[in-house]
C-alpha positions in Angstrom: -20.0 -6.2 -9.5 -18.1 -8.6 -11.5 -19.6 -10.9 -13.9 -20.5 -14.8 -13.0 -17.2 -16.5 -13.0 -15.0 -13.9 -13.0 -12.4 -13.0 -10.7 -12.2 -9.6 -8.4 -8.9 -8.1 -8.0 -8.2 -5.0 -5.2 -5.9 -2.8 -7.4 -3.6 0.0 -4.7 -1.9 2.8 -5.8 0.7 3.2 -3.3 2.2 7.0 -2.3 -0.2 9.6 -2.3 1.5 12.4 -1.2 4.6 11.5 -1.7 5.7 12.7 -4.9 3.6 15.0 -6.8 1.1 14.3 -9.4 -0.2 10.4 -7.9 -3.3 12.0 -6.4 -4.3 13.4 -9.4 -3.1 10.1 -11.5 -5.1 7.7 -8.5 -8.4 10.3 -9.1 -8.3 9.8 -12.9 -7.4 6.1 -13.0 -10.3 5.2 -10.2 -13.0 7.3 -12.0 -12.2 4.5 -15.2 -12.2 1.6 -12.6 -8.6 1.1 -13.0 -7.9 1.3 -9.0 -9.9 0.5 -5.9 -7.6 2.0 -3.2 -4.8 4.6 -2.9 -2.5 4.4 -0.1 -1.4 7.7 1.6 1.9 9.4 3.0 0.5 11.6 5.5 3.9 12.4 7.1 5.2 13.6 3.3 4.8 17.9 2.7 2.9 17.1 0.0 0.2 15.0 1.3 -2.2 18.4 2.5 -2.7 19.0 -1.8 -2.3 16.2 -2.2 -5.0 15.4 0.0 -7.3 18.4 -1.3 -7.2 16.9 -4.8 -8.9 13.3 -3.3 -11.1 15.3 -1.4 -12.7 17.3 -4.4 -13.2 13.9 -6.3 -16.2 11.6 -6.7 -14.5 8.9 -8.1 -14.6 5.4 -6.0 -11.7 5.0 -4.5 -10.9 3.8 -1.0 -8.3 5.6 0.9 -5.9 4.0 3.5 -2.9 5.5 5.8 0.5 4.3 4.0 2.5 4.2 7.7 6.1 5.8 6.7 9.3 5.3 8.6 11.7 5.2 6.3 11.6 8.5 4.7 11.4 12.0 5.8 10.4 13.5 9.0 8.3 12.1 11.7 4.8 13.9 12.6 5.3 13.7 16.3 7.5 15.0 18.7 8.2 11.7 20.5 9.6 10.2 17.2 11.4 13.4 16.3 13.4 12.9 19.9 14.5 9.6 18.5 14.9 10.1 14.5 15.3 14.3 13.9 14.5 12.3 10.2 13.4 9.0 9.5 15.9 6.1 9.4 16.2 4.3 5.8 14.6 1.0 5.2 18.1 -1.2 6.4 18.0 0.9 9.5 14.9 0.1 10.2 15.1 -3.6 9.4 18.3 -3.6 12.0 17.0 -1.9 14.7 13.3 -4.0 14.2 15.6 -7.5 14.1 16.9 -7.2 17.7 14.2 -5.3 19.0 15.9 -2.2 19.3 12.5 0.0 18.0 11.8 3.0 19.9 7.9 1.4 20.4 6.0 4.5 22.3 7.3 6.7 20.3 6.3 4.6 17.3 2.9 4.3 18.7 2.9 8.6 18.9 3.9 8.5 15.6 1.3 6.1 14.2 -1.5 8.2 15.7 0.2 11.4 14.7 -0.1 10.4 11.2 -3.6 8.9 11.1 -4.4 12.4 13.0 -2.7 13.9 10.0 -5.1 11.7 7.5 -8.1 12.2 9.1 -7.9 15.8 9.4 -7.2 16.3 5.8 -10.0 13.8 4.9 -12.6 14.1 7.5 -12.1 10.2 8.0 -10.3 7.8 9.5 -8.2 5.4 7.2 -10.5 2.8 5.7 -7.3 0.4 5.8 -3.9 0.5 6.8 -0.3 -0.4 5.3 2.9 0.5 5.1 5.7 2.5 3.0 8.0 -0.4 2.0 6.0 -2.7 4.3 7.0 -1.2 7.8 3.8 -2.4 9.6 4.6 -5.7 9.4 7.8 -5.4 10.8 8.5 -6.7 14.7 7.3 -4.8 17.4 5.5 -1.8 14.8 2.8 -5.0 13.8 1.7 -5.0 17.5 2.1 -1.0 17.7 -0.8 -0.7 14.8 -2.6 -4.0 15.1 -3.1 -2.7 19.2 -3.8 0.9 18.4 -6.7 0.0 15.8 -8.2 -2.1 17.8 -9.1 0.8 20.0 -11.0 2.5 16.8 -14.7 2.4 16.8 -14.6 0.9 13.5 -11.7 -1.7 12.4 -10.1 -0.7 9.5 -8.6 -3.6 7.5 -5.1 -4.2 7.0 -2.7 -5.3 3.7 -1.3 -8.7 4.7 2.5 -9.2 3.4 2.5 -12.5 4.4 1.8 -14.3 0.7 3.5 -12.9 -2.0 2.6 -14.1 -5.4 4.2 -13.7 -9.2 7.6 -13.7 -11.3 10.9 -12.8 -10.7 11.6 -11.1 -7.2 11.8 -14.0 -5.9 14.4 -12.8 -3.0 12.7 -9.3 -2.7 9.4 -11.4 -2.4 10.8 -13.4 0.4 12.3 -11.1 2.5 9.0 -9.0 3.1 7.2 -12.0 3.9 10.1 -13.1 6.0 10.7 -9.9 8.2 7.2 -10.1 9.7 4.4 -10.5 6.7 4.3 -13.9 7.4 3.1 -12.9 11.4 1.5 -10.3 10.3 -1.0 -12.4 8.7 -1.5 -15.2 11.1 -2.3 -11.9 13.5 -5.0 -10.6 11.1 -6.5 -14.1 10.8 -6.6 -14.7 14.6 -8.1 -11.2 15.1 -10.7 -11.3 12.8 -9.3 -8.2 10.8 -10.2 -8.1 7.0 -6.9 -8.1 4.8 -5.7 -9.2 1.3 -4.8 -13.1 1.3 -2.5 -12.6 -1.6 -0.2 -10.1 -2.7 0.9 -9.1 -6.1 2.9 -6.4 -7.6 6.3 -6.7 -6.1 9.7 -6.4 -8.9 12.7 -4.5 -9.0 11.0 -1.0 -10.5 13.8 -1.2 -13.5 11.8 -4.0 -15.6 10.4 -2.1 -18.3 7.8 -4.2 -19.7 5.3 -3.7 -17.1 2.8 -5.4 -18.9 4.5 -8.8 -18.7 4.8 -8.3 -14.7 1.3 -7.1 -14.8 -0.1 -10.7 -17.3 2.4 -13.0 -14.7 -0.1 -11.4 -11.5 -3.0 -11.4 -12.8 -2.7 -15.2 -14.3 -2.0 -16.0 -10.6 -4.5 -14.2 -8.7 -6.8 -15.8 -6.5 -10.7 -15.8 -7.2 -11.0 -13.5 -4.0 -8.6 -11.9 -1.8 -5.8 -10.7 -4.0 -4.4 -7.4 -3.7 -2.1 -5.8 -6.2 -0.2 -2.8 -5.3 1.7 -0.3 -7.7 3.2 3.0 -8.1 1.6 5.0 -11.0 2.1 8.8 -11.4 1.2 10.1 -15.0 2.3 13.7 -13.8 5.7 15.7 -13.4 6.8 15.0 -10.8 7.1 11.4 -11.2 10.4 13.0 -12.8 11.8 14.6 -9.6 15.3 14.3 -9.1 14.6 12.6 -5.7 12.5 10.2 -6.9 14.6 6.8 -7.3 11.3 5.0 -9.2 10.3 8.0 -11.6 10.9 6.1 -14.6 9.1 3.1 -13.0 6.0 5.9 -12.1 5.3 6.5 -15.5 5.8 3.4 -17.2 2.6 1.9 -14.6 0.6 5.1 -15.3 0.7 4.7 -19.1 -0.2 1.1 -18.8 -3.2 1.4 -16.1 -4.3 4.3 -18.0 -4.3 2.2 -21.6 -6.4 0.0 -23.4 -3.4 -2.8 -23.1 -4.7 -3.0 -19.5 -8.2 -3.0 -20.3 -7.3 -6.0 -22.5 -5.4 -7.9 -19.8 -8.3 -8.0 -16.9 -10.6 -9.2 -19.6 -8.0 -12.3 -21.4 -7.5 -12.9 -17.4 -11.3 -13.0 -16.4 -10.9 -10.5 -13.6 -12.5 -7.3 -12.5 -11.1 -4.6 -10.4 -12.6 -4.2 -7.2 -12.7 -4.6 -3.6 -11.4 -7.7 -1.8 -10.6 -7.3 1.9 -11.9 -10.2 4.0 -12.0 -11.4 7.4 -11.6 -15.3 6.5 -8.4 -17.5 6.3 -6.9 -17.8 3.4 -6.8 -21.1 1.6 -4.0 -20.6 -1.0 -0.6 -22.2 -0.2 
């Protein structure tokens, strides 16, 4: 519990399983109350060893599915028949905009990735989001929402309808406009737990991550805020195939250091879970 008058902010590390070392970084940060959640790429080759790291840990952290339609290979035979390799984000956005996605195969892929998550960890995801925010795209969001509606217990879903923070204005607009606002309306209408505000979007090139964090903390709401991040302290973050390797290492160093604790205290923010079914009052 946070002290009276303090704001609670969810902090979620993405890409568990996609890059070696992310799972270990998540465990270390969660043990020190620097993270509240982590999102897992269950179709990635590194998912099984990453899941083993998470399963051994006693650190308190919510684990969710980072539904992936843009990187690597599909889990399901149905989607592999359309895409032996998943398309990049640009192609996926284009297909979604003209309603040309193979939705039945994407439905099968979502089920396969959920199954890969549950098989490795022994439980379903506590929440759902998307690698590069694909879960909010037209067609994809209906697949996801209709699928989870059949579960015995509804997971939370990351809303991408209200991005806040300094800089990255065009990126934030694209995320909201490409499906985030529509997804938020569906989540509110159907009473699905979600975040009200999303923080953490930037271009990965900025070297002063602390300055960015201070701007995000300054505009975090009293509750319902979620900050997504991509920390990795391990050697995997230096991999030649990882385009944001340097950013991952900068983020990991900041989250593990004294600066983050000081910035949280200065902003009156406590890290914790903030999923809610209530409608947001944020403009």
